[in-house]
C-alpha positions in Angstrom: 104.1 6.9 10.3 105.0 10.6 9.8 103.5 13.2 12.0 103.3 16.9 11.4 102.3 19.9 13.4 99.0 21.7 12.6 100.3 24.0 9.9 97.6 25.9 8.0 99.4 26.3 4.7 97.3 27.2 1.7 98.9 27.6 -1.7 102.3 26.9 -0.2 101.9 23.3 -1.4 100.9 21.3 1.7 97.4 20.9 3.0 96.5 19.3 6.3 92.9 18.4 7.1 91.5 16.6 10.2 89.4 13.6 9.5 87.0 14.4 12.3 87.0 15.6 15.9 87.6 12.2 17.3 90.7 11.5 15.1 92.2 14.9 15.3 95.8 13.6 15.3 95.4 11.5 12.1 96.3 13.4 9.0 93.8 12.6 6.3 95.6 14.3 3.4 99.1 15.6 2.8 99.7 17.5 -0.4 103.4 17.8 -1.4 104.6 20.1 -4.2 108.2 20.3 -5.1 108.2 24.0 -5.4 107.8 24.6 -1.7 110.7 24.8 0.8 109.8 21.5 2.5 108.3 19.8 -0.5 111.2 17.7 -1.6 112.0 16.6 2.1 108.4 15.6 2.7 108.1 13.8 -0.6 111.3 12.0 0.1 110.2 10.9 3.6 106.8 9.9 2.3 108.3 7.9 -0.5 110.6 6.1 2.0 107.6 5.3 4.2 105.8 4.0 1.2 108.7 1.9 0.1 108.8 0.3 3.6 105.1 -0.5 3.4 105.6 -2.0 -0.1 108.4 -4.2 1.3 106.1 -5.6 3.8 103.0 -5.8 1.6 101.5 -3.9 -1.3 99.8 -0.7 -0.3 96.1 -0.7 -0.5 94.3 1.5 -2.9 92.6 4.4 -1.0 88.9 4.0 -1.2 86.9 6.8 -2.8 83.3 7.6 -2.2 81.3 6.6 -5.3 78.7 9.2 -6.3 75.7 8.4 -8.5 74.5 10.7 -11.2 71.5 11.7 -9.0 73.8 12.5 -6.0 76.0 14.6 -8.3 73.1 16.7 -9.5 72.2 17.4 -5.8 75.7 18.7 -5.2 75.5 20.8 -8.4 72.2 22.3 -7.3 73.5 23.2 -3.8 76.6 24.7 -5.3 74.6 26.9 -7.6 72.6 28.2 -4.7 75.8 28.8 -2.8 77.2 30.8 -5.6 74.1 32.9 -6.0 73.6 33.4 -2.2 70.3 31.5 -2.0 69.1 29.5 1.0 70.2 25.8 1.2 73.4 26.5 -0.7 76.6 24.7 -0.1 80.0 24.8 -1.7 80.7 21.6 -3.7 83.2 19.4 -2.0 83.9 16.5 -4.2 87.4 15.7 -2.8 88.2 12.0 -2.9 85.0 11.2 -4.7 84.6 8.7 -7.5 82.9 10.5 -10.4 84.1 8.2 -13.1 81.9 7.8 -16.2 79.4 10.5 -14.9 77.8 13.1 -17.1 79.0 16.6 -16.1 78.3 18.3 -19.5 77.7 22.0 -19.2 77.7 22.1 -15.4 79.1 25.1 -13.5 81.1 24.2 -10.5 83.4 27.2 -10.2 85.5 27.2 -7.0 84.6 23.6 -6.2 87.0 21.1 -4.5 87.9 18.0 -6.6 91.2 17.2 -4.9 92.1 13.5 -5.5 88.8 12.9 -7.2 88.4 10.1 -9.8 87.1 11.7 -13.0 88.2 8.9 -15.4 86.1 8.8 -18.6 83.8 11.5 -17.2 82.0 13.7 -19.7 83.0 17.3 -18.9 82.2 18.9 -22.3 81.5 22.6 -21.9 81.8 22.4 -18.1 83.0 25.5 -16.2 85.3 24.5 -13.3 87.2 27.8 -13.2 89.1 28.6 -10.0 88.4 25.1 -8.7 90.9 22.8 -7.0 91.6 19.5 -8.9 94.9 18.7 -7.1 95.9 15.2 -8.1 92.6 14.6 -9.7 92.5 11.6 -12.1 91.1 12.8 -15.5 92.4 9.9 -17.6 90.3 9.6 -20.8 88.0 12.3 -19.7 86.2 14.4 -22.3 87.0 18.0 -21.6 86.2 19.5 -25.0 85.4 23.3 -24.6 85.6 23.0 -20.9 86.7 26.0 -18.9 89.5 25.4 -16.4 91.0 28.9 -16.0 93.1 29.5 -12.9 92.5 25.9 -11.7 94.9 24.2 -9.3 95.7 21.1 -11.4 99.0 20.2 -9.7 99.6 16.5 -10.0 96.5 16.0 -12.1 96.5 13.2 -14.7 95.1 13.9 -18.2 96.5 10.8 -19.9 94.6 10.2 -23.1 92.1 12.9 -22.2 90.4 15.1 -24.9 91.1 18.8 -24.2 90.2 20.1 -27.6 89.2 23.8 -27.5 89.4 23.8 -23.7 90.6 26.8 -21.8 93.3 26.4 -19.1 94.4 30.0 -18.9 96.8 30.6 -15.9 96.2 27.1 -14.7 98.7 25.5 -12.4 99.8 22.1 -13.8 103.1 21.6 -12.0 104.1 18.4 -10.2 102.5 17.4 -7.0 101.7 14.3 -4.9 98.6 13.6 -2.9 99.4 11.3 0.1 97.0 9.6 2.4 97.4 7.2 5.3 96.2 3.6 4.8 94.7 1.5 7.5 98.2 0.6 8.8 99.1 4.2 9.1 101.5 4.2 6.1 101.5 7.2 3.8 100.7 6.1 0.3 99.9 7.9 -2.9 96.2 8.4 -3.6 97.1 6.9 -7.0 99.5 4.0 -6.6 99.9 3.7 -10.3 102.0 6.9 -10.1 100.5 8.8 -13.1 100.6 12.2 -11.4 101.1 15.3 -13.7 100.7 13.3 -16.8 99.2 14.6 -20.0 100.7 11.9 -22.2 98.8 10.9 -25.4 96.2 13.6 -24.8 94.4 15.4 -27.6 94.6 19.1 -27.0 93.9 20.8 -30.3 93.4 24.6 -30.0 93.6 24.4 -26.2 94.2 27.8 -24.6 96.9 27.4 -22.0 98.2 30.9 -22.0 100.3 31.7 -18.9 99.9 28.2 -17.5 102.5 26.7 -15.2 103.7 23.4 -16.6 107.1 23.0 -15.1 108.2 19.3 -14.5 105.1 18.2 -16.4 104.9 15.0 -18.5 103.4 15.9 -21.9 104.6 13.1 -24.2 103.1 12.2 -27.6 100.4 14.8 -27.0 98.6 16.6 -29.9 98.8 20.4 -29.2 98.1 21.5 -32.7 97.2 25.2 -32.8 97.4 25.5 -29.1 97.8 28.9 -27.4 100.7 28.4 -25.0 102.0 32.0 -24.8 104.1 32.8 -21.7 103.8 29.2 -20.4 106.4 27.9 -18.0 107.8 24.5 -19.1 110.9 24.4 -16.9 112.3 20.8 -17.0 109.1 19.6 -18.6 109.1 16.4 -20.8 107.5 17.4 -24.1 109.1 14.8 -26.2 107.4 13.5 -29.4 104.5 15.9 -28.9 102.9 17.8 -31.9 103.1 21.6 -31.6 102.1 22.3 -35.2 100.8 25.8 -35.5 101.0 26.4 -31.8 101.9 29.8 -30.3 104.7 29.5 -27.7 105.6 33.2 -27.7 107.4 34.1 -24.5 107.4 30.5 -23.2 110.1 29.4 -20.8 111.6 26.1 -22.0 114.6 26.0 -19.7 115.9 22.4 -19.5 112.8 21.1 -21.2 112.9 18.0 -23.3 111.6 18.4 -26.8 113.2 15.3 -28.3 111.4 14.4 -31.5 108.8 17.1 -31.1 107.0 18.4 -34.2 107.1 22.2 -34.4 105.9 22.9 -37.9 104.8 26.5 -38.2 105.2 27.0 -34.4 105.6 30.5 -33.2 108.7 30.7 -31.0 109.1 34.4 -30.5 111.2 35.3 -27.4 111.3 31.8 -26.0 113.8 30.8 -23.4 115.9 27.8 -24.5 118.5 27.5 -21.8 119.6 23.9 -21.5 116.7 22.8 -23.7 117.0 19.4 -25.5 115.8 19.6 -29.2 117.3 16.3 -30.5 115.5 15.5 -33.8 112.9 18.1 -33.1 111.4 19.2 -36.5 111.3 23.0 -36.7 110.4 23.2 -40.4 108.2 26.3 -40.8 108.7 27.4 -37.2 109.3 31.1 -36.7 111.6 32.5 -34.0 113.1 35.9 -33.2 115.7 35.8 -30.4 117.9 32.9 -31.7 119.6 31.9 -34.9 119.7 28.6 -36.8 123.2 27.8 -35.5 121.9 27.9 -31.9 119.0 25.7 -32.8 121.1 23.2 -34.7 123.5 23.1 -31.8 120.6 22.0 -29.6 119.9 19.1 -32.0 117.0 20.6 -34.0 116.3 19.6 -37.6 116.4 22.9 -39.6 115.8 23.7 -43.3 118.9 23.5 -45.4 120.6 26.7 -46.6 120.5 27.4 -50.4 122.2 30.2 -52.3 119.7 31.6 -54.8 122.6 32.6 -57.1 124.5 29.3 -56.7 125.0 26.5 -59.2 122.5 24.2 -57.4 119.7 26.7 -57.6 120.5 27.6 -61.2 120.4 23.9 -62.3 117.1 23.4 -60.4 115.5 26.3 -62.2 116.7 25.1 -65.7 115.4 21.6 -65.0 112.1 23.1 -63.7 111.7 25.2 -66.8 112.1 22.1 -69.0 109.6 20.2 -66.8 107.0 22.9 -67.4 107.6 23.3 -71.1 107.3 19.5 -71.7 104.4 19.0 -69.3 106.5 16.8 -67.0 107.9 14.6 -69.7 111.4 15.9 -69.2 113.2 17.9 -66.5 112.3 17.9 -62.9 109.9 19.9 -60.7 111.7 22.5 -58.6 111.9 21.2 -55.0 112.6 23.9 -52.4 110.9 21.9 -49.6 112.7 22.6 -46.4 115.2 24.9 -48.0 116.2 28.2 -46.5 116.5 31.1 -49.0 115.5 33.9 -46.6 116.4 37.4 -47.6 117.4 36.4 -51.2 116.2 37.7 -54.6 114.0 35.4 -56.6 112.2 38.0 -58.6 110.6 37.3 -62.0 111.3 33.6 -61.8 109.0 30.8 -63.1 108.3 28.6 -60.1 104.8 27.5 -61.2 103.8 24.2 -59.5 107.0 24.2 -57.5 107.3 22.4 -54.2 107.8 25.2 -51.6 106.4 23.3 -48.6 108.1 24.3 -45.3 110.5 26.6 -47.2 112.0 29.5 -45.3 111.6 32.5 -47.6 111.1 35.4 -45.2 112.0 38.8 -46.6 112.5 37.2 -50.1 111.9 39.3 -53.2 109.5 37.2 -55.3 108.0 40.2 -57.1 106.7 39.4 -60.6 107.4 35.7 -60.2 105.0 32.9 -61.4 104.0 30.8 -58.4 100.7 29.5 -59.8 99.7 26.0 -58.5 102.8 26.0 -56.2 102.6 24.2 -52.9 103.8 26.5 -50.1 102.2 24.7 -47.2 103.8 25.9 -43.9 106.2 28.1 -45.8 107.7 31.1 -43.9 107.1 34.1 -46.1 107.1 36.8 -43.5 107.9 40.2 -45.0 108.2 38.7 -48.5 107.8 40.9 -51.5 105.0 39.3 -53.6 103.9 42.4 -55.5 102.4 41.6 -58.9 103.1 37.9 -58.4 101.0 35.3 -60.1 99.7 33.1 -57.3 96.6 31.7 -58.9 95.8 28.3 -57.5 98.6 28.4 -54.9 98.4 26.4 -51.7 99.5 28.4 -48.6 97.9 26.4 -45.9 99.3 27.3 -42.5 101.9 29.5 -44.1 103.3 32.5 -42.2 102.7 35.6 -44.4 102.8 38.2 -41.7 103.9 41.6 -43.2 104.1 40.2 -46.7 103.2 42.5 -49.6 100.7 41.1 -52.1 99.8 44.4 -53.7 98.6 43.8 -57.3 99.0 40.1 -57.0 96.8 37.6 -58.8 95.4 35.2 -56.1 92.3 34.0 -57.8 91.4 30.5 -59.1 93.2 29.0 -62.1 91.4 27.3 -64.9 92.3 23.7 -65.4 91.4 22.3 -68.8 90.9 18.6 -69.2 88.0 16.2 -69.8 86.1 18.9 -67.9 87.0 22.5 -67.2 87.7 23.1 -63.5 88.6 26.2 -61.5 91.2 25.6 -58.7 91.1 28.3 -56.0 93.9 29.4 -53.8 94.1 27.8 -50.4 95.1 29.9 -47.3 93.5 27.8 -44.5 94.9 28.8 -41.1 97.5 31.2 -42.6 99.1 34.0 -40.6 98.4 37.2 -42.5 98.9 39.8 -39.7 99.8 43.2 -41.2 99.9 41.7 -44.7 99.3 44.2 -47.6 96.7 43.1 -50.2 96.0 46.5 -51.7 94.1 46.0 -55.0 94.8 42.2 -55.0 92.5 39.7 -56.7 91.4 37.2 -54.1 88.1 36.1 -55.6 87.0 32.6 -54.5 90.1 32.2 -52.4 89.7 29.7 -49.5 90.8 31.6 -46.4 89.1 29.9 -43.4 90.5 30.5 -39.9 93.1 33.0 -41.2 94.4 35.8 -39.0 94.1 39.1 -40.9 94.8 41.3 -37.8 95.8 44.8 -39.0 96.0 43.6 -42.6 95.5 46.1 -45.5 92.7 44.7 -47.7 91.7 48.0 -49.4 90.1 47.6 -52.8 90.6 43.9 -52.7 88.4 41.6 -54.8 87.1 39.1 -52.3 84.1 38.1 -54.3 83.0 34.6 -53.4 85.9 34.1 -51.0 85.6 31.7 -48.1 86.4 33.7 -45.0 84.8 31.6 -42.3 86.1 31.9 -38.7 88.8 34.3 -39.8 90.0 37.2 -37.6 89.9 40.8 -39.0 90.7 42.9 -35.9 92.1 46.2 -37.2 92.0 45.1 -40.8 91.3 47.8 -43.4 88.6 46.6 -45.8 87.6 49.9 -47.3 86.6 49.5 -51.0 86.9 45.7 -50.8 84.4 43.6 -52.8 82.8 41.0 -50.5 79.9 40.0 -52.8 79.0 36.4 -52.2 81.8 35.9 -49.7 81.2 33.4 -46.9 81.8 35.3 -43.7 80.2 32.9 -41.2 82.0 33.0 -37.9 84.4 35.8 -39.1 85.4 38.1 -36.2 85.7 41.9 -36.3 84.9 42.1 -40.0 84.1 45.8 -40.6 84.0 47.2 -44.1 
């Protein structure tokens, strides 16, 4: 059995607590984090001790104190009194407690201690656990939707198959860590023998806010992080393979020596990221936007990038001729223009007929598309940053999740298109979740456009026709809407919309 002096380290990565006065020499809990000077040595010694115990007989599972729903509510009540300075208050200490399957919806336990607690399958929807300690807590399959875990110590915690949709983990510490305890024979064993520490594999974390979180050495495999905010996160040596970062914001993230093999990064924002020694084998960066690296660098790291296409070359010329034939013959002859996953950035495509073309995942930033016909085209996830779309016919176009930051739509037709068949239909433009920061829509026709969850930050929408447009949950911070027509527009949930 290992013995240690009474060192009162706090956030240094090791915690030592006396079980009680009669057993002052027995260490109840040892927390080891690899980022501390002695962390690797202690972890190595503890692992060796555990291997010895395993050789003799399997280590026993450390018993946790099971709490009932009623007992939990008593703890919550006392903690609330403690937080508000009322008599009878007591800070919640739920370390090494079994809270599995309990209902913690909407509770407030800020600053509580959940170290080593079992929260498997617990319902934590809307709970506020900010600034709490959940070191090595077991949160497998827990429901954490809209939970608040800002600045929480989550080192060594396990979120496997948990639901973190819309949760907030701002500045949370999710680095590696091991919680060790002595068994009855005095052997140091992991509080979770199954060894699932620091595991967020197969979790659902759509729109999770993890800005500035520390995730170095973490295991986040096959996790859905669609639209997650992960700005300035630390992912040093993290395993992020086969995870879905579609639409996520990783601006300023440190991905040094991280493993992103097979990851999906469609439309991911990768401004100013650090990619030293990063593995991007088969990572799909179609529609991803980046600033401090070039495609050669990314291809050298194994990433799958859009193919380069010369707008004036023979291949493009033949494609346009075939597309024109396809349009004139209503699809009987020729072939639809397919620019999916092609890179034509910075090139001139003005006054072309690309109606109904496939532009999904195309890289067209800073392209000149002025005066072109793009009606009914599919530009899902297209990168059109800074594109010139002045006086372009965009009726019925699909621009879901496209990045149109800084694009110029002045005078463009972006309303619905009439489809005549057995019955007459009107097909609107679709901009759902598009990036439209600083875009210029001066005088553009956007009536009935579907623009839910779009970001119009600092966009120029002066004199726009937004009659009947769907603008739900969109962000309008700093947008200029003077003279815009919003008659009948759906603005439920819209933020900072000032006309």
